[in-house]
C-alpha positions as CSV (number, residue, x, y, z in Angstrom):
1,M,-29.8,-43.8,-41.0
2,S,-28.0,-47.1,-41.5
3,W,-28.0,-48.4,-45.2
4,R,-30.2,-51.4,-43.4
5,F,-33.6,-49.2,-43.0
6,Y,-33.3,-48.4,-46.9
7,W,-32.8,-52.1,-48.0
8,I,-35.4,-53.2,-45.7
9,S,-37.8,-50.4,-47.2
10,F,-37.0,-51.0,-50.7
11,L,-37.5,-55.0,-49.9
12,V,-41.1,-54.2,-48.5
13,V,-42.2,-52.3,-51.5
14,L,-40.8,-54.6,-54.0
15,V,-42.2,-57.7,-52.4
16,L,-45.7,-56.0,-52.2
17,T,-45.7,-54.7,-55.6
18,I,-45.0,-58.1,-56.9
19,L,-47.6,-59.9,-54.7
20,I,-49.9,-57.1,-56.0
21,S,-49.0,-57.7,-59.3
22,W,-49.1,-61.1,-59.4
23,V,-53.0,-61.4,-58.0
24,K,-53.9,-58.2,-60.5
25,Q,-52.4,-60.0,-63.4
26,T,-50.2,-57.3,-64.4
27,R,-48.8,-57.6,-67.8
28,T,-47.4,-54.3,-68.9
29,R,-44.1,-52.4,-67.6
30,K,-46.8,-49.3,-66.9
31,E,-49.0,-51.4,-65.0
32,F,-46.1,-52.8,-62.8
33,F,-44.7,-49.6,-62.1
34,M,-48.2,-47.8,-61.0
35,V,-48.6,-50.4,-58.8
36,M,-45.2,-49.6,-57.4
37,L,-46.0,-46.4,-57.2
38,K,-49.3,-46.7,-55.4
39,V,-47.5,-49.2,-53.0
40,T,-45.0,-46.4,-52.3
41,L,-47.3,-43.7,-51.5
42,G,-49.4,-46.0,-49.6
43,L,-46.6,-46.9,-47.3
44,V,-45.7,-43.0,-47.0
45,G,-49.0,-42.2,-46.0
46,V,-49.3,-44.8,-43.5
47,G,-45.7,-43.3,-42.0
48,F,-46.9,-39.7,-42.0
49,G,-50.0,-41.0,-40.4
50,L,-48.7,-42.7,-37.7
51,V,-46.4,-39.6,-37.0
52,G,-49.5,-37.1,-37.3
53,L,-51.4,-39.4,-34.8
54,S,-48.2,-39.4,-32.6
55,K,-47.9,-35.7,-32.5
56,L,-51.6,-35.5,-31.9
57,L,-51.5,-37.7,-29.0
58,V,-48.4,-35.4,-27.6
59,V,-51.0,-32.3,-28.1
60,L,-53.4,-33.9,-26.3
61,G,-51.4,-34.9,-23.4
62,I,-51.9,-38.5,-23.6
63,S,-48.2,-39.4,-24.7
64,K,-44.9,-37.7,-23.7
65,S,-42.9,-35.5,-26.3
66,G,-40.5,-38.2,-28.3
67,F,-42.9,-40.5,-28.2
68,I,-41.9,-41.4,-32.0
69,F,-38.9,-39.0,-32.8
């Protein structure tokens, strides 16, 4: 994978973390990093959910193999 994808992922997590921290008015580093952890786990969960959904669609015969990968 290109470095560009890593930088884009990092920036998405950072921007979402800063926005959520600003809305929740977090003050300490621990709170900030807990928000960052939740954002990261949420995005990973969404990614795995999309891959799982695409695999399910292949198994059900709705889409062809190679739909995502």
